[in-house]
KETOR-522373 format. One record per atom (N, C-alpha, C): residue number from 1; residue in one letter; atom name; x, y negated, z. Coordinates in Angstrom, 2 decimals, always signed. Layout:
! residues N
{NUM, 'A', 'CA', {X, Y, Z}}
...
END
This chain:
! residues 127
{1, 'X', 'N', {-35.41, -4.59, +22.90}}
{1, 'X', 'CA', {-34.14, -3.88, +22.82}}
{1, 'X', 'C', {-33.34, -4.40, +21.62}}
{2, 'X', 'N', {-32.08, -4.65, +21.84}}
{2, 'X', 'CA', {-31.21, -5.17, +20.79}}
{2, 'X', 'C', {-30.94, -4.10, +19.74}}
{3, 'X', 'N', {-30.76, -4.55, +18.52}}
{3, 'X', 'CA', {-30.44, -3.63, +17.43}}
{3, 'X', 'C', {-28.97, -3.24, +17.50}}
{4, 'X', 'N', {-28.66, -2.06, +17.00}}
{4, 'X', 'CA', {-27.27, -1.61, +16.93}}
{4, 'X', 'C', {-26.60, -2.25, +15.73}}
{5, 'X', 'N', {-25.28, -2.21, +15.71}}
{5, 'X', 'CA', {-24.53, -2.73, +14.56}}
{5, 'X', 'C', {-24.96, -2.01, +13.29}}
{6, 'X', 'N', {-25.17, -0.71, +13.38}}
{6, 'X', 'CA', {-25.62, +0.07, +12.23}}
{6, 'X', 'C', {-26.96, -0.45, +11.70}}
{7, 'X', 'N', {-27.89, -0.72, +12.59}}
{7, 'X', 'CA', {-29.21, -1.21, +12.18}}
{7, 'X', 'C', {-29.12, -2.59, +11.53}}
{8, 'X', 'N', {-28.32, -3.48, +12.11}}
{8, 'X', 'CA', {-28.16, -4.82, +11.56}}
{8, 'X', 'C', {-27.53, -4.75, +10.17}}
{9, 'X', 'N', {-26.46, -3.99, +10.04}}
{9, 'X', 'CA', {-25.78, -3.89, +8.75}}
{9, 'X', 'C', {-26.67, -3.19, +7.72}}
{10, 'X', 'N', {-27.39, -2.17, +8.11}}
{10, 'X', 'CA', {-28.29, -1.47, +7.18}}
{10, 'X', 'C', {-29.38, -2.40, +6.68}}
{11, 'X', 'N', {-29.95, -3.21, +7.57}}
{11, 'X', 'CA', {-30.99, -4.16, +7.17}}
{11, 'X', 'C', {-30.41, -5.21, +6.20}}
{12, 'X', 'N', {-29.18, -5.62, +6.44}}
{12, 'X', 'CA', {-28.52, -6.55, +5.52}}
{12, 'X', 'C', {-28.44, -5.93, +4.12}}
{13, 'X', 'N', {-28.04, -4.67, +4.03}}
{13, 'X', 'CA', {-27.91, -4.03, +2.72}}
{13, 'X', 'C', {-29.27, -3.75, +2.09}}
{14, 'X', 'N', {-30.32, -3.57, +2.88}}
{14, 'X', 'CA', {-31.67, -3.47, +2.30}}
{14, 'X', 'C', {-31.97, -4.74, +1.52}}
{15, 'X', 'N', {-31.62, -5.89, +2.09}}
{15, 'X', 'CA', {-31.81, -7.16, +1.39}}
{15, 'X', 'C', {-30.84, -7.30, +0.22}}
{16, 'X', 'N', {-29.58, -7.03, +0.46}}
{16, 'X', 'CA', {-28.55, -7.26, -0.56}}
{16, 'X', 'C', {-28.80, -6.42, -1.82}}
{17, 'X', 'N', {-29.24, -5.20, -1.66}}
{17, 'X', 'CA', {-29.47, -4.34, -2.83}}
{17, 'X', 'C', {-30.52, -4.92, -3.78}}
{18, 'X', 'N', {-31.43, -5.74, -3.26}}
{18, 'X', 'CA', {-32.49, -6.34, -4.08}}
{18, 'X', 'C', {-32.11, -7.72, -4.62}}
{19, 'X', 'N', {-30.96, -8.25, -4.22}}
{19, 'X', 'CA', {-30.54, -9.58, -4.64}}
{19, 'X', 'C', {-29.63, -9.47, -5.86}}
{20, 'X', 'N', {-29.85, -10.30, -6.89}}
{20, 'X', 'CA', {-29.07, -10.15, -8.13}}
{20, 'X', 'C', {-27.55, -10.29, -7.98}}
{21, 'X', 'N', {-27.10, -11.11, -7.01}}
{21, 'X', 'CA', {-25.66, -11.26, -6.82}}
{21, 'X', 'C', {-25.18, -10.53, -5.56}}
{22, 'X', 'N', {-25.93, -10.61, -4.49}}
{22, 'X', 'CA', {-25.50, -9.98, -3.24}}
{22, 'X', 'C', {-25.41, -8.46, -3.36}}
{23, 'X', 'N', {-26.07, -7.89, -4.34}}
{23, 'X', 'CA', {-25.99, -6.43, -4.51}}
{23, 'X', 'C', {-24.57, -5.97, -4.86}}
{24, 'X', 'N', {-23.70, -6.92, -5.20}}
{24, 'X', 'CA', {-22.29, -6.59, -5.44}}
{24, 'X', 'C', {-21.53, -6.32, -4.15}}
{25, 'X', 'N', {-22.13, -6.68, -3.01}}
{25, 'X', 'CA', {-21.48, -6.43, -1.71}}
{25, 'X', 'C', {-21.33, -4.93, -1.48}}
{26, 'X', 'N', {-20.29, -4.58, -0.74}}
{26, 'X', 'CA', {-20.09, -3.18, -0.38}}
{26, 'X', 'C', {-19.55, -3.09, +1.03}}
{27, 'X', 'N', {-19.85, -1.96, +1.66}}
{27, 'X', 'CA', {-19.38, -1.70, +3.01}}
{27, 'X', 'C', {-18.02, -1.01, +2.95}}
{28, 'X', 'N', {-17.22, -1.28, +3.96}}
{28, 'X', 'CA', {-15.90, -0.67, +4.08}}
{28, 'X', 'C', {-15.95, +0.20, +5.33}}
{29, 'X', 'N', {-16.14, +1.49, +5.17}}
{29, 'X', 'CA', {-16.36, +2.37, +6.33}}
{29, 'X', 'C', {-15.05, +2.73, +7.04}}
{30, 'X', 'N', {-14.50, +1.76, +7.73}}
{30, 'X', 'CA', {-13.21, +1.94, +8.38}}
{30, 'X', 'C', {-13.32, +2.41, +9.83}}
{31, 'X', 'N', {-14.44, +2.13, +10.47}}
{31, 'X', 'CA', {-14.56, +2.47, +11.90}}
{31, 'X', 'C', {-15.29, +3.78, +12.11}}
{32, 'X', 'N', {-15.67, +4.00, +13.34}}
{32, 'X', 'CA', {-16.45, +5.18, +13.66}}
{32, 'X', 'C', {-15.62, +6.32, +14.23}}
{33, 'X', 'N', {-16.31, +7.22, +14.85}}
{33, 'X', 'CA', {-15.66, +8.39, +15.45}}
{33, 'X', 'C', {-15.56, +9.50, +14.41}}
{34, 'X', 'N', {-14.38, +10.10, +14.34}}
{34, 'X', 'CA', {-14.14, +11.20, +13.40}}
{34, 'X', 'C', {-13.31, +12.26, +14.09}}
{35, 'X', 'N', {-13.39, +13.46, +13.56}}
{35, 'X', 'CA', {-12.51, +14.49, +14.12}}
{35, 'X', 'C', {-11.07, +14.20, +13.67}}
{36, 'X', 'N', {-10.11, +14.78, +14.35}}
{36, 'X', 'CA', {-8.69, +14.48, +14.12}}
{36, 'X', 'C', {-8.26, +14.74, +12.68}}
{37, 'X', 'N', {-8.68, +15.86, +12.10}}
{37, 'X', 'CA', {-8.29, +16.21, +10.74}}
{37, 'X', 'C', {-8.80, +15.16, +9.74}}
{38, 'X', 'N', {-10.04, +14.75, +9.89}}
{38, 'X', 'CA', {-10.61, +13.72, +9.01}}
{38, 'X', 'C', {-9.89, +12.40, +9.21}}
{39, 'X', 'N', {-9.61, +12.03, +10.45}}
{39, 'X', 'CA', {-8.92, +10.77, +10.73}}
{39, 'X', 'C', {-7.54, +10.74, +10.09}}
{40, 'X', 'N', {-6.80, +11.82, +10.17}}
{40, 'X', 'CA', {-5.46, +11.91, +9.56}}
{40, 'X', 'C', {-5.58, +11.77, +8.04}}
{41, 'X', 'N', {-6.54, +12.49, +7.46}}
{41, 'X', 'CA', {-6.74, +12.43, +6.01}}
{41, 'X', 'C', {-7.08, +11.01, +5.57}}
{42, 'X', 'N', {-8.00, +10.36, +6.26}}
{42, 'X', 'CA', {-8.40, +9.01, +5.88}}
{42, 'X', 'C', {-7.27, +8.01, +6.06}}
{43, 'X', 'N', {-6.48, +8.17, +7.10}}
{43, 'X', 'CA', {-5.34, +7.27, +7.30}}
{43, 'X', 'C', {-4.36, +7.40, +6.13}}
{44, 'X', 'N', {-4.12, +8.62, +5.66}}
{44, 'X', 'CA', {-3.25, +8.83, +4.50}}
{44, 'X', 'C', {-3.83, +8.18, +3.25}}
{45, 'X', 'N', {-5.18, +8.09, +3.19}}
{45, 'X', 'CA', {-5.86, +7.49, +2.04}}
{45, 'X', 'C', {-5.93, +5.97, +2.14}}
{46, 'X', 'N', {-5.45, +5.40, +3.25}}
{46, 'X', 'CA', {-5.39, +3.95, +3.35}}
{46, 'X', 'C', {-6.29, +3.31, +4.38}}
{47, 'X', 'N', {-7.09, +4.08, +5.09}}
{47, 'X', 'CA', {-7.91, +3.50, +6.15}}
{47, 'X', 'C', {-6.98, +2.95, +7.22}}
{48, 'X', 'N', {-7.28, +1.73, +7.69}}
{48, 'X', 'CA', {-6.46, +1.13, +8.73}}
{48, 'X', 'C', {-7.31, +0.28, +9.66}}
{49, 'X', 'N', {-6.80, +0.08, +10.84}}
{49, 'X', 'CA', {-7.50, -0.71, +11.85}}
{49, 'X', 'C', {-7.60, -2.16, +11.40}}
{50, 'X', 'N', {-8.71, -2.81, +11.76}}
{50, 'X', 'CA', {-8.85, -4.24, +11.54}}
{50, 'X', 'C', {-9.60, -4.64, +10.30}}
{51, 'X', 'N', {-9.81, -3.73, +9.36}}
{51, 'X', 'CA', {-10.51, -4.09, +8.14}}
{51, 'X', 'C', {-11.97, -4.41, +8.47}}
{52, 'X', 'N', {-12.49, -5.49, +7.90}}
{52, 'X', 'CA', {-13.83, -5.94, +8.22}}
{52, 'X', 'C', {-14.89, -5.10, +7.50}}
{53, 'X', 'N', {-16.14, -5.21, +7.95}}
{53, 'X', 'CA', {-17.21, -4.30, +7.54}}
{53, 'X', 'C', {-17.66, -4.42, +6.09}}
{54, 'X', 'N', {-17.82, -5.65, +5.59}}
{54, 'X', 'CA', {-18.47, -5.87, +4.30}}
{54, 'X', 'C', {-17.66, -6.86, +3.47}}
{55, 'X', 'N', {-17.61, -6.61, +2.18}}
{55, 'X', 'CA', {-16.98, -7.53, +1.24}}
{55, 'X', 'C', {-17.96, -7.85, +0.11}}
{56, 'X', 'N', {-18.07, -9.13, -0.21}}
{56, 'X', 'CA', {-18.80, -9.59, -1.38}}
{56, 'X', 'C', {-17.75, -10.21, -2.31}}
{57, 'X', 'N', {-17.35, -9.47, -3.35}}
{57, 'X', 'CA', {-16.20, -9.89, -4.17}}
{57, 'X', 'C', {-16.53, -10.88, -5.28}}
{58, 'X', 'N', {-17.28, -11.92, -4.92}}
{58, 'X', 'CA', {-17.63, -12.96, -5.89}}
{58, 'X', 'C', {-17.04, -14.29, -5.43}}
{59, 'X', 'N', {-16.21, -14.93, -6.23}}
{59, 'X', 'CA', {-15.67, -16.24, -5.84}}
{59, 'X', 'C', {-16.76, -17.31, -5.90}}
{60, 'X', 'N', {-16.82, -18.13, -4.85}}
{60, 'X', 'CA', {-17.77, -19.24, -4.78}}
{60, 'X', 'C', {-17.19, -20.32, -3.87}}
{61, 'X', 'N', {-17.51, -21.57, -4.16}}
{61, 'X', 'CA', {-17.18, -22.67, -3.28}}
{61, 'X', 'C', {-15.71, -22.79, -2.93}}
{62, 'X', 'N', {-14.84, -22.35, -3.81}}
{62, 'X', 'CA', {-13.41, -22.41, -3.55}}
{62, 'X', 'C', {-12.88, -21.20, -2.80}}
{63, 'X', 'N', {-13.75, -20.28, -2.42}}
{63, 'X', 'CA', {-13.32, -19.05, -1.74}}
{63, 'X', 'C', {-13.23, -17.91, -2.75}}
{64, 'X', 'N', {-12.32, -17.00, -2.51}}
{64, 'X', 'CA', {-12.11, -15.86, -3.40}}
{64, 'X', 'C', {-13.18, -14.78, -3.23}}
{65, 'X', 'N', {-13.86, -14.78, -2.11}}
{65, 'X', 'CA', {-14.88, -13.79, -1.80}}
{65, 'X', 'C', {-15.32, -13.99, -0.36}}
{66, 'X', 'N', {-16.29, -13.19, +0.07}}
{66, 'X', 'CA', {-16.83, -13.28, +1.42}}
{66, 'X', 'C', {-16.67, -11.95, +2.14}}
{67, 'X', 'N', {-16.15, -12.00, +3.36}}
{67, 'X', 'CA', {-16.09, -10.84, +4.24}}
{67, 'X', 'C', {-16.99, -11.09, +5.44}}
{68, 'X', 'N', {-17.73, -10.06, +5.84}}
{68, 'X', 'CA', {-18.57, -10.14, +7.03}}
{68, 'X', 'C', {-18.23, -9.00, +7.96}}
{69, 'X', 'N', {-18.06, -9.33, +9.22}}
{69, 'X', 'CA', {-17.91, -8.33, +10.29}}
{69, 'X', 'C', {-19.19, -8.36, +11.10}}
{70, 'X', 'N', {-19.86, -7.23, +11.20}}
{70, 'X', 'CA', {-21.09, -7.14, +11.99}}
{70, 'X', 'C', {-20.76, -6.68, +13.40}}
{71, 'X', 'N', {-21.41, -7.29, +14.36}}
{71, 'X', 'CA', {-21.27, -6.92, +15.76}}
{71, 'X', 'C', {-22.66, -6.81, +16.37}}
{72, 'X', 'N', {-22.76, -6.14, +17.49}}
{72, 'X', 'CA', {-24.03, -6.00, +18.21}}
{72, 'X', 'C', {-23.79, -6.23, +19.69}}
{73, 'X', 'N', {-24.81, -6.76, +20.35}}
{73, 'X', 'CA', {-24.72, -6.95, +21.80}}
{73, 'X', 'C', {-23.56, -7.83, +22.19}}
{74, 'X', 'N', {-22.78, -7.36, +23.13}}
{74, 'X', 'CA', {-21.63, -8.12, +23.63}}
{74, 'X', 'C', {-20.32, -7.77, +22.91}}
{75, 'X', 'N', {-20.41, -6.98, +21.88}}
{75, 'X', 'CA', {-19.19, -6.59, +21.15}}
{75, 'X', 'C', {-18.49, -7.81, +20.58}}
{76, 'X', 'N', {-17.17, -7.74, +20.56}}
{76, 'X', 'CA', {-16.35, -8.81, +19.99}}
{76, 'X', 'C', {-15.35, -8.21, +19.01}}
{77, 'X', 'N', {-14.66, -9.07, +18.32}}
{77, 'X', 'CA', {-13.66, -8.60, +17.38}}
{77, 'X', 'C', {-12.46, -8.02, +18.12}}
{78, 'X', 'N', {-11.88, -6.99, +17.55}}
{78, 'X', 'CA', {-10.63, -6.45, +18.08}}
{78, 'X', 'C', {-9.50, -7.39, +17.68}}
{79, 'X', 'N', {-8.36, -7.23, +18.31}}
{79, 'X', 'CA', {-7.18, -8.02, +17.94}}
{79, 'X', 'C', {-6.82, -7.81, +16.47}}
{80, 'X', 'N', {-6.94, -6.56, +16.00}}
{80, 'X', 'CA', {-6.62, -6.27, +14.60}}
{80, 'X', 'C', {-7.60, -6.97, +13.66}}
{81, 'X', 'N', {-8.89, -7.00, +14.03}}
{81, 'X', 'CA', {-9.88, -7.68, +13.19}}
{81, 'X', 'C', {-9.65, -9.19, +13.17}}
{82, 'X', 'N', {-9.30, -9.77, +14.30}}
{82, 'X', 'CA', {-9.02, -11.20, +14.36}}
{82, 'X', 'C', {-7.83, -11.55, +13.48}}
{83, 'X', 'N', {-6.79, -10.74, +13.53}}
{83, 'X', 'CA', {-5.62, -10.97, +12.67}}
{83, 'X', 'C', {-6.01, -10.84, +11.21}}
{84, 'X', 'N', {-6.78, -9.82, +10.87}}
{84, 'X', 'CA', {-7.23, -9.63, +9.48}}
{84, 'X', 'C', {-8.05, -10.83, +9.02}}
{85, 'X', 'N', {-8.95, -11.32, +9.87}}
{85, 'X', 'CA', {-9.77, -12.49, +9.52}}
{85, 'X', 'C', {-8.89, -13.70, +9.24}}
{86, 'X', 'N', {-7.91, -13.94, +10.10}}
{86, 'X', 'CA', {-6.99, -15.06, +9.89}}
{86, 'X', 'C', {-6.25, -14.94, +8.57}}
{87, 'X', 'N', {-5.77, -13.75, +8.27}}
{87, 'X', 'CA', {-5.03, -13.53, +7.02}}
{87, 'X', 'C', {-5.93, -13.72, +5.80}}
{88, 'X', 'N', {-7.18, -13.24, +5.89}}
{88, 'X', 'CA', {-8.12, -13.39, +4.78}}
{88, 'X', 'C', {-8.40, -14.87, +4.50}}
{89, 'X', 'N', {-8.62, -15.65, +5.55}}
{89, 'X', 'CA', {-8.87, -17.08, +5.37}}
{89, 'X', 'C', {-7.64, -17.74, +4.76}}
{90, 'X', 'N', {-6.48, -17.39, +5.25}}
{90, 'X', 'CA', {-5.24, -17.95, +4.70}}
{90, 'X', 'C', {-5.10, -17.62, +3.21}}
{91, 'X', 'N', {-5.61, -16.45, +2.83}}
{91, 'X', 'CA', {-5.53, -16.02, +1.44}}
{91, 'X', 'C', {-6.70, -16.53, +0.59}}
{92, 'X', 'N', {-7.57, -17.34, +1.19}}
{92, 'X', 'CA', {-8.62, -17.98, +0.40}}
{92, 'X', 'C', {-10.00, -17.37, +0.47}}
{93, 'X', 'N', {-10.26, -16.53, +1.45}}
{93, 'X', 'CA', {-11.58, -15.90, +1.60}}
{93, 'X', 'C', {-12.40, -16.60, +2.68}}
{94, 'X', 'N', {-13.71, -16.51, +2.55}}
{94, 'X', 'CA', {-14.63, -16.91, +3.62}}
{94, 'X', 'C', {-14.86, -15.67, +4.48}}
{95, 'X', 'N', {-14.84, -15.86, +5.80}}
{95, 'X', 'CA', {-14.99, -14.75, +6.74}}
{95, 'X', 'C', {-15.99, -15.15, +7.82}}
{96, 'X', 'N', {-16.91, -14.24, +8.13}}
{96, 'X', 'CA', {-17.89, -14.52, +9.18}}
{96, 'X', 'C', {-18.11, -13.28, +10.03}}
{97, 'X', 'N', {-18.39, -13.53, +11.29}}
{97, 'X', 'CA', {-18.83, -12.48, +12.22}}
{97, 'X', 'C', {-20.29, -12.77, +12.52}}
{98, 'X', 'N', {-21.15, -11.77, +12.30}}
{98, 'X', 'CA', {-22.59, -11.95, +12.49}}
{98, 'X', 'C', {-23.14, -10.89, +13.44}}
{99, 'X', 'N', {-24.06, -11.34, +14.31}}
{99, 'X', 'CA', {-24.70, -10.45, +15.27}}
{99, 'X', 'C', {-26.14, -10.13, +14.90}}
{100, 'X', 'N', {-26.65, -10.71, +13.80}}
{100, 'X', 'CA', {-28.01, -10.36, +13.39}}
{100, 'X', 'C', {-28.14, -10.47, +11.87}}
{101, 'X', 'N', {-29.13, -9.77, +11.35}}
{101, 'X', 'CA', {-29.33, -9.66, +9.91}}
{101, 'X', 'C', {-29.68, -10.98, +9.26}}
{102, 'X', 'N', {-30.63, -11.72, +9.83}}
{102, 'X', 'CA', {-31.07, -12.96, +9.20}}
{102, 'X', 'C', {-29.93, -13.97, +9.07}}
{103, 'X', 'N', {-29.09, -14.04, +10.08}}
{103, 'X', 'CA', {-27.96, -14.95, +9.99}}
{103, 'X', 'C', {-27.02, -14.53, +8.87}}
{104, 'X', 'N', {-26.78, -13.24, +8.73}}
{104, 'X', 'CA', {-25.90, -12.75, +7.67}}
{104, 'X', 'C', {-26.50, -13.02, +6.29}}
{105, 'X', 'N', {-27.80, -12.87, +6.17}}
{105, 'X', 'CA', {-28.47, -13.15, +4.90}}
{105, 'X', 'C', {-28.38, -14.64, +4.57}}
{106, 'X', 'N', {-28.70, -15.50, +5.54}}
{106, 'X', 'CA', {-28.64, -16.94, +5.31}}
{106, 'X', 'C', {-27.21, -17.38, +4.98}}
{107, 'X', 'N', {-26.25, -16.82, +5.68}}
{107, 'X', 'CA', {-24.85, -17.11, +5.40}}
{107, 'X', 'C', {-24.49, -16.71, +3.97}}
{108, 'X', 'N', {-24.89, -15.52, +3.56}}
{108, 'X', 'CA', {-24.60, -15.04, +2.21}}
{108, 'X', 'C', {-25.25, -15.94, +1.16}}
{109, 'X', 'N', {-26.48, -16.35, +1.40}}
{109, 'X', 'CA', {-27.15, -17.24, +0.47}}
{109, 'X', 'C', {-26.41, -18.58, +0.35}}
{110, 'X', 'N', {-25.97, -19.12, +1.48}}
{110, 'X', 'CA', {-25.19, -20.37, +1.45}}
{110, 'X', 'C', {-23.88, -20.16, +0.70}}
{111, 'X', 'N', {-23.23, -19.04, +0.96}}
{111, 'X', 'CA', {-21.99, -18.73, +0.26}}
{111, 'X', 'C', {-22.23, -18.67, -1.26}}
{112, 'X', 'N', {-23.27, -17.96, -1.66}}
{112, 'X', 'CA', {-23.55, -17.81, -3.09}}
{112, 'X', 'C', {-23.91, -19.13, -3.76}}
{113, 'X', 'N', {-24.43, -20.09, -3.01}}
{113, 'X', 'CA', {-24.71, -21.42, -3.55}}
{113, 'X', 'C', {-23.45, -22.28, -3.61}}
{114, 'X', 'N', {-22.34, -21.75, -3.15}}
{114, 'X', 'CA', {-21.08, -22.48, -3.18}}
{114, 'X', 'C', {-20.89, -23.45, -2.04}}
{115, 'X', 'N', {-21.65, -23.28, -0.96}}
{115, 'X', 'CA', {-21.61, -24.21, +0.16}}
{115, 'X', 'C', {-20.56, -23.86, +1.21}}
{116, 'X', 'N', {-19.90, -22.73, +1.06}}
{116, 'X', 'CA', {-18.93, -22.28, +2.05}}
{116, 'X', 'C', {-17.62, -21.94, +1.34}}
{117, 'X', 'N', {-16.56, -22.56, +1.79}}
{117, 'X', 'CA', {-15.24, -22.28, +1.22}}
{117, 'X', 'C', {-14.47, -21.33, +2.13}}
{118, 'X', 'N', {-13.16, -21.29, +1.97}}
{118, 'X', 'CA', {-12.33, -20.43, +2.82}}
{118, 'X', 'C', {-12.36, -20.91, +4.27}}
{119, 'X', 'N', {-13.03, -20.18, +5.12}}
{119, 'X', 'CA', {-13.20, -20.58, +6.51}}
{119, 'X', 'C', {-13.55, -19.35, +7.34}}
{120, 'X', 'N', {-13.29, -19.42, +8.64}}
{120, 'X', 'CA', {-13.69, -18.36, +9.57}}
{120, 'X', 'C', {-14.85, -18.88, +10.41}}
{121, 'X', 'N', {-15.93, -18.12, +10.47}}
{121, 'X', 'CA', {-17.13, -18.54, +11.20}}
{121, 'X', 'C', {-17.60, -17.45, +12.16}}
{122, 'X', 'N', {-17.89, -17.83, +13.40}}
{122, 'X', 'CA', {-18.53, -16.94, +14.37}}
{122, 'X', 'C', {-19.99, -17.37, +14.40}}
{123, 'X', 'N', {-20.89, -16.53, +13.96}}
{123, 'X', 'CA', {-22.29, -16.89, +13.80}}
{123, 'X', 'C', {-23.12, -16.34, +14.96}}
{124, 'X', 'N', {-23.81, -17.20, +15.67}}
{124, 'X', 'CA', {-24.82, -16.89, +16.70}}
{124, 'X', 'C', {-24.51, -15.66, +17.56}}
{125, 'X', 'N', {-23.42, -15.66, +18.21}}
{125, 'X', 'CA', {-23.05, -14.53, +19.06}}
{125, 'X', 'C', {-24.12, -14.28, +20.12}}
{126, 'X', 'N', {-24.47, -13.02, +20.28}}
{126, 'X', 'CA', {-25.46, -12.62, +21.28}}
{126, 'X', 'C', {-24.97, -12.90, +22.67}}
{127, 'X', 'N', {-25.87, -13.10, +23.55}}
{127, 'X', 'CA', {-25.52, -13.39, +24.95}}
{127, 'X', 'C', {-25.32, -12.11, +25.71}}
END
């Protein structure tokens, strides 16, 4: 059985919390189902469609930072997420979409070694 996006992202943070640099990564809780009152409140606070799941705010390899969007199964990026990814790359960030934890960890390690610059990457999409 395939892991959910929550499980993949949680496993990534289990690793990141123990890594001296990756522990700087943080999740951006923009998605999910909420009641109407909470949704209105969060929108007033700046929550908006398209923001990617994770940010690692450390410049490396010519990139200003790394953003990761986690997906599971056959899920794909929304139009808003694709636009956000394009804008982030244009602004000098590395952006990746990952469907599994190990790929996200390996990607982050490569990024931290300075091997990845401002680019958009779709990593090992599930079938």
